[in-house]
The first five atom37 places (N, CA, C, CB, O) and aatype in JSON, in Angstrom:
{
  "aatype": [12, 5, 19, 18, 19, 19, 16, 15, 19, 19, 0, 7, 5, 16, 16, 19, 0, 14, 11, 0, 12, 5, 0, 13, 9, 16, 0, 10, 15, 6, 5, 10, 7, 15, 11, 18, 16, 19, 16, 10, 3, 16, 3, 18, 7, 5, 16, 13, 5, 0, 14, 16, 14, 0, 19, 18, 10, 19, 18, 13, 7, 15, 5, 0, 2, 10, 16, 0, 6, 5, 1, 5, 11, 12, 9, 9, 18, 18, 0, 3, 3, 3, 19, 3, 2, 4, 5, 16, 7, 1, 13, 19, 3, 12, 10, 5, 5, 10, 2, 11],
  "atom_mask": [
    [1, 1, 1, 1, 1],
    [1, 1, 1, 1, 1],
    [1, 1, 1, 1, 1],
    [1, 1, 1, 1, 1],
    [1, 1, 1, 1, 1],
    [1, 1, 1, 1, 1],
    [1, 1, 1, 1, 1],
    [1, 1, 1, 1, 1],
    [1, 1, 1, 1, 1],
    [1, 1, 1, 1, 1],
    [1, 1, 1, 1, 1],
    [1, 1, 1, 0, 1],
    [1, 1, 1, 1, 1],
    [1, 1, 1, 1, 1],
    [1, 1, 1, 1, 1],
    [1, 1, 1, 1, 1],
    [1, 1, 1, 1, 1],
    [1, 1, 1, 1, 1],
    [1, 1, 1, 1, 1],
    [1, 1, 1, 1, 1],
    [1, 1, 1, 1, 1],
    [1, 1, 1, 1, 1],
    [1, 1, 1, 1, 1],
    [1, 1, 1, 1, 1],
    [1, 1, 1, 1, 1],
    [1, 1, 1, 1, 1],
    [1, 1, 1, 1, 1],
    [1, 1, 1, 1, 1],
    [1, 1, 1, 1, 1],
    [1, 1, 1, 1, 1],
    [1, 1, 1, 1, 1],
    [1, 1, 1, 1, 1],
    [1, 1, 1, 0, 1],
    [1, 1, 1, 1, 1],
    [1, 1, 1, 1, 1],
    [1, 1, 1, 1, 1],
    [1, 1, 1, 1, 1],
    [1, 1, 1, 1, 1],
    [1, 1, 1, 1, 1],
    [1, 1, 1, 1, 1],
    [1, 1, 1, 1, 1],
    [1, 1, 1, 1, 1],
    [1, 1, 1, 1, 1],
    [1, 1, 1, 1, 1],
    [1, 1, 1, 0, 1],
    [1, 1, 1, 1, 1],
    [1, 1, 1, 1, 1],
    [1, 1, 1, 1, 1],
    [1, 1, 1, 1, 1],
    [1, 1, 1, 1, 1],
    [1, 1, 1, 1, 1],
    [1, 1, 1, 1, 1],
    [1, 1, 1, 1, 1],
    [1, 1, 1, 1, 1],
    [1, 1, 1, 1, 1],
    [1, 1, 1, 1, 1],
    [1, 1, 1, 1, 1],
    [1, 1, 1, 1, 1],
    [1, 1, 1, 1, 1],
    [1, 1, 1, 1, 1],
    [1, 1, 1, 0, 1],
    [1, 1, 1, 1, 1],
    [1, 1, 1, 1, 1],
    [1, 1, 1, 1, 1],
    [1, 1, 1, 1, 1],
    [1, 1, 1, 1, 1],
    [1, 1, 1, 1, 1],
    [1, 1, 1, 1, 1],
    [1, 1, 1, 1, 1],
    [1, 1, 1, 1, 1],
    [1, 1, 1, 1, 1],
    [1, 1, 1, 1, 1],
    [1, 1, 1, 1, 1],
    [1, 1, 1, 1, 1],
    [1, 1, 1, 1, 1],
    [1, 1, 1, 1, 1],
    [1, 1, 1, 1, 1],
    [1, 1, 1, 1, 1],
    [1, 1, 1, 1, 1],
    [1, 1, 1, 1, 1],
    [1, 1, 1, 1, 1],
    [1, 1, 1, 1, 1],
    [1, 1, 1, 1, 1],
    [1, 1, 1, 1, 1],
    [1, 1, 1, 1, 1],
    [1, 1, 1, 1, 1],
    [1, 1, 1, 1, 1],
    [1, 1, 1, 1, 1],
    [1, 1, 1, 0, 1],
    [1, 1, 1, 1, 1],
    [1, 1, 1, 1, 1],
    [1, 1, 1, 1, 1],
    [1, 1, 1, 1, 1],
    [1, 1, 1, 1, 1],
    [1, 1, 1, 1, 1],
    [1, 1, 1, 1, 1],
    [1, 1, 1, 1, 1],
    [1, 1, 1, 1, 1],
    [1, 1, 1, 1, 1],
    [1, 1, 1, 1, 1]
  ],
  "atom_positions": [
    [[-8.22, -2.71, -10.43], [-6.28, -3.09, -10.25], [-6.32, -3.02, -8.43], [-4.75, -1.28, -11.21], [-6.82, -2.69, -7.36]],
    [[-5.29, -3.67, -9.26], [-4.45, -4.34, -7.79], [-3.9, -4.35, -7.12], [-4.01, -4.86, -7.53], [-2.97, -5.15, -7.06]],
    [[-4.19, -3.23, -5.95], [-3.65, -1.97, -4.88], [-3.1, -3.25, -3.95], [-5.11, -0.63, -3.96], [-3.7, -4.22, -3.5]],
    [[-1.82, -2.87, -3.88], [-1.33, -3.38, -2.41], [-0.7, -3.0, -1.17], [-0.69, -4.07, -2.55], [0.38, -2.6, -1.61]],
    [[-0.63, -2.83, 0.18], [-0.48, -2.09, 1.1], [0.63, -3.39, 1.38], [-1.82, -1.54, 2.05], [0.68, -4.59, 1.13]],
    [[1.36, -2.53, 1.94], [2.91, -3.17, 1.88], [3.46, -1.98, 3.19], [3.95, -2.96, -0.15], [3.57, -0.75, 3.1]],
    [[3.79, -3.0, 4.55], [3.76, -2.72, 5.84], [5.56, -3.06, 6.45], [2.4, -3.74, 6.53], [6.15, -2.19, 7.09]],
    [[5.96, -3.86, 6.26], [6.99, -4.19, 5.81], [7.6, -4.81, 5.16], [7.28, -4.27, 6.16], [7.13, -5.95, 5.22]],
    [[8.9, -4.75, 4.16], [9.34, -6.41, 3.59], [10.66, -6.33, 4.7], [9.93, -6.68, 1.36], [11.7, -6.89, 4.35]],
    [[10.63, -5.88, 5.57], [11.77, -6.86, 6.96], [11.07, -7.73, 7.56], [12.43, -5.98, 8.41], [9.94, -7.72, 7.08]],
    [[11.25, -8.75, 8.66], [10.95, -9.21, 9.82], [10.94, -7.8, 11.12], [12.07, -10.46, 10.03], [11.63, -6.8, 11.34]],
    [[9.98, -8.34, 11.6], [10.53, -7.45, 12.75], [10.38, -5.64, 12.5], [0.0, 0.0, 0.0], [10.11, -4.97, 13.49]],
    [[10.53, -5.1, 11.45], [10.53, -3.76, 11.75], [9.34, -3.22, 12.06], [11.02, -3.09, 10.83], [8.22, -3.4, 11.58]],
    [[9.68, -2.59, 12.84], [8.26, -1.75, 13.44], [7.8, -1.03, 12.64], [8.35, -0.85, 14.58], [8.66, -0.39, 12.04]],
    [[6.06, -0.67, 12.14], [5.21, -0.74, 10.8], [4.01, -0.18, 11.81], [4.98, -2.53, 9.83], [3.72, -0.49, 12.96]],
    [[3.41, 0.77, 10.86], [1.71, 0.4, 11.38], [1.02, -0.24, 12.58], [1.18, -0.44, 10.54], [1.36, -1.36, 12.96]],
    [[0.14, 0.4, 13.14], [-0.81, -0.26, 14.57], [-2.2, -1.25, 13.25], [-1.93, 1.81, 16.08], [-3.17, -1.08, 12.5]],
    [[-1.22, -2.29, 13.84], [-2.79, -3.71, 12.49], [-4.26, -2.78, 12.8], [-3.37, -6.47, 13.61], [-4.93, -2.57, 11.79]],
    [[-4.68, -2.33, 13.87], [-6.04, -1.6, 13.74], [-6.62, -0.48, 12.74], [-6.16, -1.05, 14.84], [-7.54, -0.22, 11.98]],
    [[-5.1, 0.13, 13.45], [-5.42, 1.59, 12.37], [-4.92, 1.09, 10.72], [-4.16, 3.31, 12.99], [-4.9, 2.16, 10.13]],
    [[-4.61, 0.26, 9.97], [-3.62, 0.36, 9.31], [-5.84, -0.59, 7.91], [-1.41, -0.72, 10.11], [-6.35, -0.06, 6.92]],
    [[-6.28, -1.88, 8.61], [-7.16, -2.21, 8.38], [-7.94, -0.9, 9.05], [-7.28, -3.56, 8.72], [-6.93, -0.22, 8.88]],
    [[-8.7, -0.14, 9.54], [-8.92, 1.34, 9.61], [-9.19, 1.7, 8.28], [-7.74, 2.18, 10.19], [-10.25, 1.71, 7.66]],
    [[-7.86, 2.04, 7.89], [-7.26, 2.64, 6.15], [-7.51, 1.73, 5.59], [-5.66, 3.03, 5.7], [-8.68, 1.86, 5.22]],
    [[-6.9, 0.31, 5.09], [-7.87, -0.37, 3.98], [-9.14, -0.18, 3.88], [-7.88, -1.64, 4.01], [-9.43, 0.48, 2.88]],
    [[-10.32, -0.58, 4.73], [-11.35, -0.25, 4.68], [-11.18, 1.14, 4.3], [-12.0, -0.59, 5.72], [-10.58, 1.22, 3.23]],
    [[-11.45, 2.06, 4.7], [-11.71, 2.94, 4.15], [-10.84, 3.54, 2.75], [-11.81, 3.62, 5.13], [-10.5, 4.71, 2.96]],
    [[-10.6, 3.25, 2.0], [-10.03, 3.53, 0.26], [-10.72, 2.58, 0.05], [-8.34, 3.44, -0.41], [-11.84, 2.95, -0.3]],
    [[-10.55, 0.78, 0.1], [-11.92, -0.01, -0.75], [-12.93, 0.86, -1.65], [-12.99, -0.72, 0.41], [-13.05, 1.26, -2.81]],
    [[-13.86, 0.91, 0.05], [-14.9, 1.86, 0.15], [-14.96, 3.07, -1.0], [-14.74, 2.44, 1.53], [-15.94, 3.14, -1.76]],
    [[-13.88, 4.0, -1.09], [-13.9, 5.26, -1.75], [-13.67, 4.67, -3.05], [-12.87, 6.4, -1.27], [-14.46, 4.76, -3.98]],
    [[-12.74, 4.15, -3.09], [-12.33, 4.21, -4.54], [-13.49, 2.6, -5.65], [-10.06, 3.88, -4.43], [-13.45, 2.09, -6.77]],
    [[-14.02, 2.49, -4.84], [-14.77, 1.6, -5.67], [-14.33, -0.25, -6.19], [0.0, 0.0, 0.0], [-13.34, -0.82, -5.75]],
    [[-15.32, -0.89, -7.15], [-15.47, -1.63, -7.46], [-14.21, -2.6, -8.2], [-16.37, -1.23, -7.85], [-13.69, -3.71, -8.08]],
    [[-14.15, -1.72, -8.78], [-13.01, -1.3, -10.14], [-11.91, -1.78, -9.24], [-12.81, 0.66, -10.81], [-11.43, -2.69, -9.91]],
    [[-11.09, -1.7, -7.9], [-10.07, -1.91, -7.63], [-10.05, -2.84, -6.26], [-9.47, -0.72, -7.66], [-11.15, -3.09, -5.77]],
    [[-8.75, -3.43, -5.56], [-8.68, -4.65, -4.7], [-7.49, -4.07, -3.99], [-8.47, -6.22, -5.47], [-6.29, -3.94, -4.24]],
    [[-8.48, -3.69, -2.76], [-6.82, -3.66, -1.93], [-6.71, -4.26, -1.72], [-6.24, -3.17, -0.99], [-7.74, -4.91, -1.59]],
    [[-5.21, -5.11, -1.33], [-4.9, -6.17, -0.28], [-3.87, -5.85, 0.36], [-4.7, -7.45, -0.73], [-3.13, -5.0, -0.12]],
    [[-3.59, -6.4, 1.47], [-2.42, -6.11, 2.55], [-1.34, -7.52, 2.31], [-3.18, -6.03, 4.45], [-1.39, -8.7, 2.66]],
    [[-0.55, -6.86, 1.68], [-0.42, -8.04, 1.8], [1.14, -8.56, 3.59], [0.02, -8.4, -0.13], [1.88, -7.63, 3.91]],
    [[1.28, -9.58, 4.18], [1.43, -10.18, 5.14], [2.47, -10.73, 5.42], [0.76, -10.78, 5.2], [2.78, -11.24, 6.5]],
    [[3.41, -10.61, 3.93], [4.42, -11.44, 4.07], [6.16, -10.41, 3.54], [3.87, -12.93, 2.97], [7.13, -10.97, 3.01]],
    [[6.13, -9.74, 3.68], [6.82, -9.45, 3.92], [7.41, -8.33, 2.51], [7.27, -10.55, 4.48], [8.58, -7.95, 2.47]],
    [[6.37, -7.94, 1.42], [6.58, -7.84, 0.56], [7.16, -8.91, -0.61], [0.0, 0.0, 0.0], [7.97, -8.64, -1.51]],
    [[6.33, -10.53, -0.26], [6.06, -10.91, -1.26], [5.2, -10.92, -2.31], [6.15, -11.46, -1.07], [5.51, -11.49, -3.36]],
    [[4.06, -10.3, -2.16], [3.45, -9.47, -3.51], [4.13, -8.68, -4.23], [2.46, -8.63, -3.28], [3.67, -8.69, -5.37]],
    [[4.89, -8.07, -4.13], [5.65, -7.43, -5.39], [6.47, -8.19, -6.37], [6.56, -6.5, -4.94], [7.09, -7.54, -7.22]],
    [[6.59, -10.36, -6.34], [6.31, -11.18, -6.87], [5.14, -11.59, -7.77], [6.48, -11.65, -6.2], [5.1, -12.49, -8.61]],
    [[4.27, -10.79, -7.42], [2.52, -11.05, -8.41], [3.05, -10.88, -9.95], [0.9, -9.42, -8.05], [4.05, -10.19, -10.18]],
    [[2.51, -11.36, -10.72], [2.39, -11.46, -11.77], [1.68, -10.36, -12.31], [2.0, -12.5, -11.96], [2.48, -9.44, -12.47]],
    [[0.34, -9.98, -12.73], [-0.74, -9.62, -12.92], [0.04, -7.39, -12.06], [-2.2, -11.07, -11.92], [0.42, -7.14, -10.92]],
    [[-0.04, -6.74, -12.88], [0.43, -5.92, -12.77], [-0.54, -5.31, -11.06], [0.44, -5.26, -14.26], [-1.63, -5.62, -10.58]],
    [[0.92, -4.03, -10.47], [-0.13, -4.08, -9.24], [0.37, -1.85, -9.0], [0.6, -5.83, -7.31], [1.25, -1.16, -9.52]],
    [[-0.39, -1.62, -8.32], [0.26, -0.4, -7.92], [0.19, -1.08, -5.94], [-0.89, 1.42, -8.56], [-0.67, -1.59, -5.22]],
    [[1.56, -0.69, -5.81], [1.89, -0.69, -4.73], [1.52, 0.52, -3.05], [3.04, -0.79, -5.26], [1.25, 1.64, -3.48]],
    [[1.48, 0.48, -1.71], [1.16, 1.52, -1.41], [2.16, 0.93, -0.05], [-0.47, 2.01, -1.49], [1.68, 0.43, 0.97]],
    [[3.24, 1.09, -0.24], [4.32, 1.36, 0.72], [4.96, 2.1, 1.51], [4.87, 1.26, 0.48], [5.44, 3.2, 1.22]],
    [[5.06, 1.16, 3.34], [4.97, 2.91, 4.19], [6.3, 2.76, 4.05], [4.26, 3.33, 6.1], [6.96, 1.81, 3.63]],
    [[6.87, 4.74, 4.83], [8.24, 5.0, 3.94], [8.93, 5.09, 5.34], [8.4, 6.58, 2.71], [9.78, 5.98, 5.37]],
    [[8.83, 4.62, 6.14], [9.8, 3.77, 6.92], [10.58, 2.05, 6.24], [0.0, 0.0, 0.0], [11.6, 1.47, 6.63]],
    [[9.22, 1.56, 4.73], [10.35, -0.07, 4.93], [11.4, 0.4, 3.3], [8.93, -2.43, 4.63], [12.14, -0.35, 2.67]],
    [[11.13, 1.64, 3.07], [11.47, 2.54, 1.26], [13.93, 1.73, 1.57], [11.02, 6.15, 1.51], [14.8, 1.58, 0.71]],
    [[13.97, 1.59, 2.5], [15.77, 1.57, 2.31], [15.92, -0.05, 2.24], [16.88, 2.38, 3.94], [17.06, -0.52, 2.27]],
    [[14.91, -0.79, 2.15], [14.91, -1.52, 2.65], [14.32, -2.69, 1.35], [14.34, -1.13, 3.88], [14.53, -3.9, 1.4]],
    [[13.69, -2.11, 0.45], [13.43, -2.73, -1.34], [14.48, -2.82, -1.76], [12.68, -1.88, -2.52], [15.53, -2.33, -1.35]],
    [[14.24, -3.59, -2.78], [15.25, -4.01, -3.62], [15.94, -3.11, -4.21], [14.87, -4.74, -4.47], [16.26, -2.13, -3.55]],
    [[16.36, -3.19, -5.61], [16.32, -2.09, -6.83], [15.09, -2.9, -7.78], [18.15, -1.87, -7.81], [14.21, -2.35, -8.45]],
    [[15.29, -4.03, -7.65], [13.63, -4.65, -9.19], [12.52, -3.87, -7.61], [13.15, -7.93, -9.78], [11.99, -2.76, -7.68]],
    [[12.43, -4.77, -6.42], [10.85, -3.83, -5.63], [10.91, -2.09, -5.99], [10.91, -3.94, -3.34], [9.84, -1.53, -6.24]],
    [[12.02, -1.39, -6.01], [11.47, -0.51, -6.59], [11.86, -0.36, -8.23], [11.74, 0.57, -5.78], [12.98, -0.23, -8.73]],
    [[10.88, -0.41, -8.7], [11.42, -0.43, -10.15], [9.21, -0.6, -10.85], [13.06, -2.43, -10.53], [8.48, -0.81, -11.81]],
    [[9.26, -0.22, -9.06], [7.63, -0.94, -9.28], [6.46, 0.39, -9.16], [7.21, -2.34, -7.73], [6.94, 1.42, -8.69]],
    [[5.31, 0.42, -9.45], [4.48, 1.9, -9.27], [4.27, 1.08, -7.05], [2.11, 2.14, -10.95], [3.86, 0.23, -6.27]],
    [[5.05, 2.44, -7.34], [4.68, 2.24, -5.8], [4.4, 3.84, -5.15], [6.14, 1.38, -4.9], [5.33, 4.62, -5.34]],
    [[3.83, 4.1, -4.79], [3.04, 5.27, -3.19], [3.15, 4.53, -1.9], [0.96, 5.62, -3.23], [2.74, 3.5, -1.36]],
    [[4.26, 6.05, -1.54], [4.47, 5.93, -0.2], [3.89, 6.39, 0.69], [5.33, 6.17, 0.07], [3.67, 7.6, 0.7]],
    [[3.53, 5.71, 1.53], [2.4, 6.4, 3.52], [2.82, 6.39, 3.65], [1.47, 6.22, 4.74], [3.72, 5.84, 3.02]],
    [[2.99, 7.16, 5.04], [3.51, 7.72, 6.47], [2.94, 7.6, 7.3], [3.74, 8.84, 6.69], [1.85, 8.16, 7.21]],
    [[3.18, 6.87, 8.58], [2.65, 7.0, 10.06], [0.52, 7.48, 9.93], [3.93, 8.69, 10.96], [-0.54, 6.86, 10.08]],
    [[0.91, 8.74, 9.62], [-0.17, 10.18, 10.08], [-1.32, 9.68, 8.85], [0.73, 12.34, 9.72], [-2.55, 9.56, 8.86]],
    [[-0.24, 9.46, 7.81], [-2.22, 8.96, 6.54], [-3.18, 7.41, 7.62], [-1.35, 7.56, 3.72], [-4.36, 7.16, 7.36]],
    [[-2.42, 6.61, 8.69], [-2.91, 5.3, 8.12], [-3.75, 6.1, 9.88], [-1.66, 3.35, 7.72], [-4.98, 6.17, 9.83]],
    [[-3.01, 6.66, 11.33], [-3.14, 7.1, 12.42], [-4.54, 7.8, 12.46], [-2.01, 7.86, 12.72], [-5.33, 7.54, 13.37]],
    [[-4.96, 9.02, 11.08], [-5.91, 9.95, 10.63], [-6.41, 9.88, 9.83], [-5.73, 10.81, 10.5], [-7.04, 10.85, 9.39]],
    [[-6.36, 8.09, 8.95], [-7.18, 7.6, 7.48], [-7.1, 8.62, 7.23], [-8.62, 6.97, 7.24], [-7.64, 9.4, 8.02]],
    [[-6.61, 9.03, 6.36], [-6.2, 10.51, 5.22], [-5.87, 9.4, 3.41], [-3.85, 11.73, 6.1], [-4.82, 9.04, 2.87]],
    [[-6.62, 9.3, 3.22], [-6.65, 8.47, 2.44], [-6.83, 9.25, 1.07], [-7.6, 7.52, 2.84], [-6.52, 8.64, 0.05]],
    [[-7.24, 10.39, 0.97], [-7.95, 11.39, -0.25], [-7.04, 11.75, -1.56], [0.0, 0.0, 0.0], [-7.45, 12.16, -2.65]],
    [[-5.1, 11.39, -0.97], [-4.34, 11.88, -1.78], [-4.19, 10.91, -2.7], [-3.26, 12.34, -1.27], [-4.02, 11.07, -3.91]],
    [[-4.31, 9.36, -1.77], [-4.37, 8.26, -2.25], [-5.04, 7.44, -3.39], [-4.55, 7.93, -1.52], [-4.74, 6.64, -4.27]],
    [[-6.38, 8.27, -2.73], [-7.61, 7.79, -3.83], [-7.34, 9.04, -5.25], [-9.66, 8.04, -2.86], [-7.73, 8.42, -6.24]],
    [[-7.03, 9.94, -5.56], [-6.89, 10.67, -6.48], [-5.63, 9.85, -7.49], [-6.63, 12.12, -5.86], [-5.96, 9.45, -8.61]],
    [[-4.04, 9.64, -6.93], [-4.03, 8.86, -7.33], [-4.76, 7.64, -8.07], [-3.68, 8.89, -6.82], [-4.98, 7.42, -9.26]],
    [[-4.92, 7.25, -7.43], [-5.02, 5.63, -7.97], [-6.57, 5.68, -8.58], [-4.84, 4.23, -6.49], [-7.17, 4.75, -9.1]],
    [[-7.0, 6.93, -8.4], [-7.96, 6.85, -9.84], [-7.33, 7.62, -11.38], [-9.58, 7.79, -9.42], [-7.58, 7.4, -12.57]],
    [[-6.26, 8.77, -10.57], [-5.48, 8.75, -12.22], [-5.23, 7.64, -12.73], [-4.1, 9.34, -12.37], [-5.71, 7.27, -13.8]],
    [[-4.41, 6.93, -12.01], [-3.91, 6.07, -13.08], [-3.82, 5.07, -13.44], [-3.21, 6.07, -13.25], [-2.94, 4.26, -13.71]],
    [[-5.74, 5.19, -13.45], [-6.82, 3.57, -14.03], [-7.82, 4.62, -15.05], [-8.21, 2.39, -12.18], [-8.89, 4.22, -15.52]],
    [[-7.36, 5.83, -15.28], [-7.97, 6.28, -16.35], [-7.64, 5.81, -17.64], [-7.86, 7.46, -16.34], [-8.23, 6.25, -18.63]]
  ]
}
């Protein structure tokens, strides 16, 4: 299952610190295992155009900037605290439920 982590859909939007985000992605990848590919979207939401089905972890502060089309994708929102404290448990649980 492809999982994209989207920090921002608008250039210049303040989001989570890159070092904390990388730790969060690494922890998610390790806990989810090889059936999942967790990738950071570095192009302001361009991965929403990907032709293959995916789940999107989107920074909560970006939700107002999502288009109607983007909102139709499978989105799970995360917040600063999730990333800063590397709280991955609920995301791992949700993603594993989706892949059953």
